[in-house]
C-alpha positions as CSV (number, residue, x, y, z in Angstrom):
1,X,0.0,0.0,0.0
2,X,1.5,3.3,-1.0
3,X,1.4,6.4,1.1
4,X,-0.4,9.5,0.1
5,X,2.5,11.8,0.6
6,X,2.5,15.5,-0.3
7,X,3.8,15.0,-3.8
8,X,1.3,12.3,-4.6
9,X,-1.6,14.2,-3.2
10,X,-0.6,17.2,-5.2
11,X,-0.3,15.3,-8.5
12,X,-3.6,13.4,-7.9
13,X,-5.5,16.6,-7.0
14,X,-4.1,18.4,-10.0
15,X,-4.9,15.5,-12.4
16,X,-8.4,15.3,-11.0
17,X,-9.0,19.1,-11.5
18,X,-7.6,18.8,-15.0
19,X,-9.9,15.8,-15.8
20,X,-13.0,17.6,-14.4
21,X,-12.6,20.7,-16.5
22,X,-11.4,19.1,-19.7
23,X,-14.0,16.3,-19.5
24,X,-17.0,18.6,-19.0
25,X,-16.0,21.1,-21.6
26,X,-14.8,18.4,-24.0
27,X,-18.4,17.1,-24.0
28,X,-19.4,20.1,-26.1
29,X,-16.6,19.5,-28.6
30,X,-17.5,15.8,-29.0
31,X,-21.2,16.4,-29.3
32,X,-20.5,19.1,-32.0
33,X,-18.4,16.7,-34.0
34,X,-15.2,18.7,-33.3
35,X,-13.2,16.1,-31.4
36,X,-10.1,16.8,-33.3
37,X,-10.3,20.5,-32.4
38,X,-8.8,19.6,-29.0
39,X,-5.9,17.9,-30.7
40,X,-5.3,20.9,-32.9
41,X,-5.5,23.3,-30.0
42,X,-3.1,21.3,-27.8
43,X,-0.5,21.1,-30.5
44,X,-1.0,24.8,-31.5
45,X,-0.3,25.8,-27.8
46,X,3.3,24.5,-27.9
47,X,4.8,27.6,-29.7
48,X,2.9,29.8,-27.2
49,X,4.8,28.1,-24.4
50,X,8.1,28.7,-26.1
51,X,7.3,32.3,-27.0
52,X,6.1,33.1,-23.5
53,X,9.5,31.9,-22.1
54,X,11.5,33.7,-24.8
55,X,9.6,37.0,-24.1
56,X,9.5,36.9,-20.3
57,X,12.4,34.5,-19.4
58,X,9.9,33.1,-16.8
59,X,8.7,29.6,-16.3
60,X,5.8,30.7,-14.0
61,X,2.8,28.4,-14.6
62,X,0.5,31.4,-15.3
63,X,2.9,33.0,-17.8
64,X,3.3,29.7,-19.8
65,X,-0.4,29.0,-19.6
66,X,-1.3,32.4,-20.9
67,X,1.2,32.0,-23.8
68,X,-0.2,28.6,-24.6
69,X,-3.8,29.8,-24.4
70,X,-3.1,32.7,-26.8
71,X,-1.3,30.4,-29.3
72,X,-4.2,27.8,-29.0
73,X,-6.8,30.5,-29.6
74,X,-4.8,31.9,-32.6
75,X,-4.7,28.3,-33.9
76,X,-8.5,28.0,-33.7
77,X,-8.9,31.3,-35.6
78,X,-6.6,30.0,-38.3
79,X,-8.7,26.9,-38.7
80,X,-11.8,29.1,-39.0
81,X,-10.1,31.4,-41.5
82,X,-8.9,28.5,-43.6
83,X,-12.4,26.9,-43.7
84,X,-14.3,30.1,-44.4
85,X,-11.8,31.7,-46.9
86,X,-11.0,28.6,-49.0
87,X,-12.4,25.3,-50.2
88,X,-10.3,23.3,-47.8
89,X,-12.5,21.1,-45.6
90,X,-12.6,21.3,-41.8
91,X,-10.6,18.2,-41.1
92,X,-7.9,19.2,-43.5
93,X,-7.7,22.7,-41.9
94,X,-7.2,21.1,-38.5
95,X,-4.4,18.9,-39.8
96,X,-2.7,21.9,-41.4
97,X,-2.9,24.1,-38.3
98,X,-1.9,21.2,-36.0
99,X,1.2,20.3,-38.0
100,X,2.3,23.9,-38.7
101,X,2.0,25.1,-35.1
102,X,3.5,21.9,-33.7
103,X,6.5,22.3,-36.1
104,X,6.9,25.9,-35.1
105,X,6.8,24.9,-31.5
106,X,9.5,22.2,-32.0
107,X,11.7,24.7,-33.8
108,X,11.4,27.2,-30.9
109,X,12.0,24.6,-28.3
110,X,15.1,23.4,-30.1
111,X,16.4,26.9,-30.2
112,X,15.7,27.5,-26.5
113,X,17.4,24.2,-25.6
114,X,20.5,25.3,-27.5
115,X,20.9,28.4,-25.3
116,X,24.0,28.3,-23.0
117,X,22.1,29.0,-19.7
118,X,20.1,26.4,-17.8
119,X,17.0,28.4,-17.2
120,X,15.1,26.7,-20.0
121,X,15.3,23.3,-18.3
122,X,11.9,21.6,-18.0
123,X,10.2,23.2,-21.0
124,X,10.4,20.0,-23.0
125,X,8.1,18.4,-20.5
126,X,5.2,20.1,-22.3
127,X,5.6,17.6,-25.1
128,X,4.6,14.5,-23.1
129,X,3.8,16.1,-19.7
130,X,5.4,15.6,-16.4
131,X,2.8,15.4,-13.7
132,X,5.3,14.5,-11.1
133,X,6.7,18.0,-11.4
134,X,3.5,19.6,-10.3
135,X,3.7,21.7,-7.1
136,X,1.1,23.5,-5.1
137,X,1.1,26.7,-7.1
138,X,0.6,24.7,-10.3
139,X,-2.5,23.1,-8.8
140,X,-3.8,26.4,-7.6
141,X,-3.4,27.9,-11.1
142,X,-5.1,24.9,-12.7
143,X,-7.9,24.9,-10.2
144,X,-8.5,28.6,-10.6
145,X,-8.6,28.6,-14.4
146,X,-10.5,25.3,-14.6
147,X,-13.1,26.6,-12.1
148,X,-13.5,29.8,-14.1
149,X,-14.1,27.9,-17.3
150,X,-16.7,25.6,-15.7
151,X,-18.5,28.5,-14.0
152,X,-18.6,30.4,-17.3
153,X,-20.0,27.3,-19.0
154,X,-22.8,27.1,-16.4
155,X,-23.5,30.8,-16.8
156,X,-23.9,30.6,-20.6
157,X,-25.4,27.1,-20.5
158,X,-28.5,28.2,-22.5
159,X,-26.5,29.8,-25.2
160,X,-24.1,26.9,-25.6
161,X,-27.0,24.5,-25.7
162,X,-28.6,26.4,-28.5
163,X,-25.3,26.5,-30.4
164,X,-25.0,22.8,-30.0
165,X,-28.4,21.7,-31.1
166,X,-29.7,24.3,-33.5
167,X,-27.4,27.3,-34.4
168,X,-29.8,28.4,-37.2
169,X,-32.7,28.7,-34.7
170,X,-30.4,30.6,-32.3
171,X,-29.4,33.0,-35.1
172,X,-33.1,33.5,-36.0
173,X,-33.8,34.5,-32.3
174,X,-31.1,37.1,-32.4
175,X,-28.4,35.3,-30.5
176,X,-24.8,36.2,-31.6
177,X,-23.9,32.7,-32.8
178,X,-20.4,33.6,-33.9
179,X,-19.6,35.2,-30.6
180,X,-21.0,32.3,-28.7
181,X,-18.9,29.9,-30.8
182,X,-15.8,31.9,-30.1
183,X,-16.6,31.9,-26.4
184,X,-17.1,28.2,-26.2
185,X,-13.9,27.6,-28.1
186,X,-12.1,29.9,-25.7
187,X,-13.3,27.9,-22.7
188,X,-12.1,24.8,-24.5
189,X,-8.7,26.4,-25.0
190,X,-8.5,27.2,-21.3
191,X,-9.4,23.6,-20.4
192,X,-6.6,22.3,-22.7
193,X,-3.8,24.6,-21.8
194,X,-4.1,24.0,-18.1
195,X,-3.3,20.3,-18.7
196,X,-0.3,20.6,-20.9
197,X,2.2,20.4,-18.1
198,X,0.4,17.3,-16.8
199,X,-0.1,15.1,-19.8
200,X,1.6,17.1,-22.6
201,X,0.5,18.4,-26.0
202,X,0.6,15.0,-27.6
203,X,-1.8,13.3,-25.1
204,X,-4.0,16.2,-24.0
205,X,-6.7,15.6,-26.7
206,X,-7.4,12.2,-25.1
207,X,-8.7,13.9,-21.9
208,X,-11.0,16.1,-24.1
209,X,-12.4,13.2,-26.1
210,X,-12.3,10.1,-23.9
211,X,-14.4,11.2,-20.9
212,X,-17.1,12.6,-23.2
213,X,-17.2,9.5,-25.4
214,X,-17.6,7.3,-22.3
215,X,-20.3,9.6,-20.8
216,X,-22.3,9.6,-24.1
217,X,-22.8,5.8,-23.8
218,X,-24.7,6.2,-20.5
219,X,-27.2,9.0,-21.2
220,X,-28.9,11.0,-23.9
221,X,-29.4,14.2,-21.8
222,X,-26.8,17.0,-22.3
223,X,-26.5,17.8,-18.6
224,X,-26.0,14.1,-17.9
225,X,-23.2,13.9,-20.5
226,X,-21.4,17.0,-19.3
227,X,-21.6,16.0,-15.6
228,X,-20.6,12.3,-16.3
229,X,-17.8,13.5,-18.6
230,X,-16.4,15.7,-15.8
231,X,-16.7,12.8,-13.2
232,X,-15.0,10.4,-15.6
233,X,-12.3,12.9,-16.4
234,X,-11.6,13.5,-12.7
235,X,-11.7,9.8,-11.9
236,X,-9.2,9.1,-14.8
237,X,-6.9,11.8,-13.6
238,X,-6.9,10.8,-9.9
239,X,-6.7,7.0,-10.7
240,X,-3.9,7.5,-13.2
241,X,-1.9,9.6,-10.8
242,X,-2.3,7.2,-7.9
243,X,-1.4,4.1,-10.1
244,X,1.7,6.0,-11.4
245,X,2.7,6.9,-7.9
246,X,2.3,3.3,-6.7
247,X,4.3,1.8,-9.6
248,X,8.0,2.5,-10.3
249,X,8.8,4.0,-13.7
250,X,5.2,4.3,-14.7
251,X,4.7,7.7,-16.5
252,X,1.8,9.7,-15.1
253,X,0.4,11.3,-18.3
254,X,0.1,8.1,-20.4
255,X,-1.3,6.3,-17.4
256,X,-4.0,8.9,-17.0
257,X,-4.9,8.5,-20.7
258,X,-5.0,4.7,-20.4
259,X,-7.4,5.0,-17.4
260,X,-9.6,7.3,-19.5
261,X,-9.4,4.8,-22.3
262,X,-10.4,2.0,-19.9
263,X,-13.5,3.9,-19.0
264,X,-14.4,4.3,-22.7
265,X,-14.0,0.6,-23.3
266,X,-16.0,-0.3,-20.2
267,X,-18.8,2.1,-21.2
268,X,-18.9,0.7,-24.8
269,X,-19.2,-2.8,-23.3
270,X,-21.5,-2.3,-20.3
271,X,-23.6,0.8,-20.8
272,X,-27.2,-0.2,-20.2
273,X,-28.7,1.2,-23.5
274,X,-25.8,1.6,-25.9
275,X,-23.4,-1.0,-24.6
276,X,-22.3,-4.1,-26.6
277,X,-23.4,-6.5,-23.8
278,X,-26.8,-4.8,-23.5
279,X,-27.3,-4.9,-27.2
280,X,-26.4,-8.6,-27.3
281,X,-28.8,-9.4,-24.4
282,X,-31.6,-7.4,-26.1
283,X,-31.0,-9.3,-29.4
284,X,-31.1,-12.6,-27.6
285,X,-34.3,-11.7,-25.8
286,X,-35.9,-10.4,-29.0
287,X,-35.0,-13.6,-30.9
288,X,-36.5,-15.7,-28.1
289,X,-39.7,-13.7,-28.2
290,X,-39.9,-14.1,-31.9
291,X,-39.4,-17.8,-31.7
292,X,-42.1,-18.2,-29.1
293,X,-44.5,-16.1,-31.2
294,X,-43.6,-18.0,-34.4
295,X,-44.2,-21.4,-32.9
296,X,-47.5,-20.3,-31.4
297,X,-48.6,-18.9,-34.8
298,X,-47.5,-22.2,-36.5
299,X,-49.7,-24.2,-34.1
300,X,-52.6,-21.8,-34.7
301,X,-52.1,-22.1,-38.5
302,X,-52.2,-25.9,-38.3
303,X,-55.2,-25.8,-36.0
304,X,-57.2,-23.7,-38.5
305,X,-57.2,-26.7,-40.9
306,X,-59.3,-28.7,-38.3
307,X,-62.7,-28.1,-36.8
308,X,-61.2,-28.2,-33.4
309,X,-58.8,-25.3,-32.9
310,X,-57.1,-27.1,-30.1
311,X,-56.2,-30.1,-32.3
312,X,-52.7,-31.3,-31.5
313,X,-49.9,-31.7,-34.0
314,X,-46.5,-33.5,-33.9
315,X,-43.4,-31.5,-33.1
316,X,-41.8,-32.9,-36.3
317,X,-44.5,-31.0,-38.3
318,X,-43.5,-27.8,-36.5
319,X,-39.8,-28.4,-37.3
320,X,-40.6,-28.4,-41.0
321,X,-42.2,-24.9,-40.7
322,X,-39.2,-23.0,-39.3
323,X,-35.7,-22.2,-40.4
324,X,-34.3,-23.3,-37.0
325,X,-35.9,-26.7,-36.3
326,X,-33.5,-27.3,-33.4
327,X,-35.2,-24.5,-31.4
328,X,-38.7,-26.0,-31.7
329,X,-38.5,-28.3,-28.7
330,X,-37.0,-25.7,-26.2
331,X,-39.6,-23.2,-27.4
332,X,-42.4,-25.7,-26.9
333,X,-41.2,-26.3,-23.3
334,X,-41.1,-22.5,-22.7
335,X,-44.7,-22.2,-24.1
336,X,-45.8,-25.1,-21.8
337,X,-44.3,-23.3,-18.8
338,X,-46.4,-20.3,-19.7
339,X,-49.5,-22.4,-20.0
340,X,-50.0,-21.7,-23.7
341,X,-49.5,-25.3,-25.1
342,X,-49.8,-28.8,-23.6
343,X,-48.4,-32.1,-24.8
344,X,-50.9,-34.7,-25.9
345,X,-48.9,-38.0,-26.5
346,X,-46.3,-37.2,-29.2
347,X,-48.1,-34.1,-30.3
348,X,-48.6,-30.6,-29.0
349,X,-51.8,-28.6,-28.9
350,X,-52.9,-25.1,-27.9
351,X,-54.5,-24.5,-24.6
352,X,-57.5,-22.1,-24.3
353,X,-55.1,-19.4,-23.1
354,X,-52.7,-20.2,-25.9
355,X,-55.5,-20.0,-28.5
356,X,-56.4,-16.5,-27.2
357,X,-52.8,-15.4,-27.4
358,X,-52.4,-16.8,-30.9
359,X,-55.5,-14.9,-32.1
360,X,-54.2,-11.7,-30.6
361,X,-50.9,-12.2,-32.4
362,X,-52.7,-12.8,-35.7
363,X,-54.8,-9.6,-35.2
364,X,-51.7,-7.6,-34.4
365,X,-49.8,-8.9,-37.4
366,X,-52.6,-8.4,-40.0
367,X,-55.4,-6.2,-38.7
368,X,-56.7,-5.4,-42.1
369,X,-57.0,-9.0,-43.1
370,X,-58.5,-10.2,-39.8
371,X,-60.9,-7.3,-39.3
372,X,-63.7,-9.7,-38.6
373,X,-64.0,-12.2,-35.8
374,X,-61.3,-14.9,-35.9
375,X,-62.3,-18.6,-35.9
């Protein structure tokens, strides 16, 4: 059992704060079909970190975050300009901005690393993150900016919801759609840049997309997706940080991302409405219901050829009337347990209850044909 010392508590708290803000705001990006925007913003933020250091010679968290935020915001504006002023599609514009800004950031970082003084040490951790280097003031900065972004999201909830579901209707009602879009993107930039030191520009997009993707499997309500995404993000961050602290040579950033991915896989498998297991169980139950109804209707069809509607027929005859003859005997046993059929020697016949159920099925299947009283 590992001890929750100061460093581990600081890292876990910082990762949880990061996951909470990035997960809740990332839900809007995922639901708007802009999942890759987080990837582009995180990569576009790298030259901002380098330029902030070159201009101020400071590695204070707030200075670097501001630089990263400005660069990420400029990156999103570049994407918008490329899309609106050219015929280049949205995904290609994201790829262009991502690669250009990331390349510029790498050039600036290489230049900084080549300087003779040692003040630049640690800037390269923004590439892949170094959560273990978090200290109290880093967490305070992350918590302050993250809380500001979440509060603003709550304040402008109605506007963001309109932008998400029906921007044309919002424009017709006089809402400044373009300004709301810029505001939501700015909050997403804030949520991304505060996590660069923890998980790095390469992996940060996973904390934007993964919690929201997992939450979407559990609910169809926007507020539910946003809240669950925040909870999943915080859980991924804290769990990844604790696992990394408990295991030697286990990097924190990638571990956080793997925890978030595990939540996505678990949600895809076990979510009650959209999960793979739930879909398999529903399919199995539906097939069983169809087999029961089919066998009951086959018995009813055979009974119509006789004066007595309860006239029994061999199971072998029923097997010739279905594509899955091996399922006839188990289905008859299931019908007998429900009191709808009864064995009569080697044959099976409808009970009075079964006859009524078969007539109901026939009426439901072809109401226009059986508009009159059934035999």
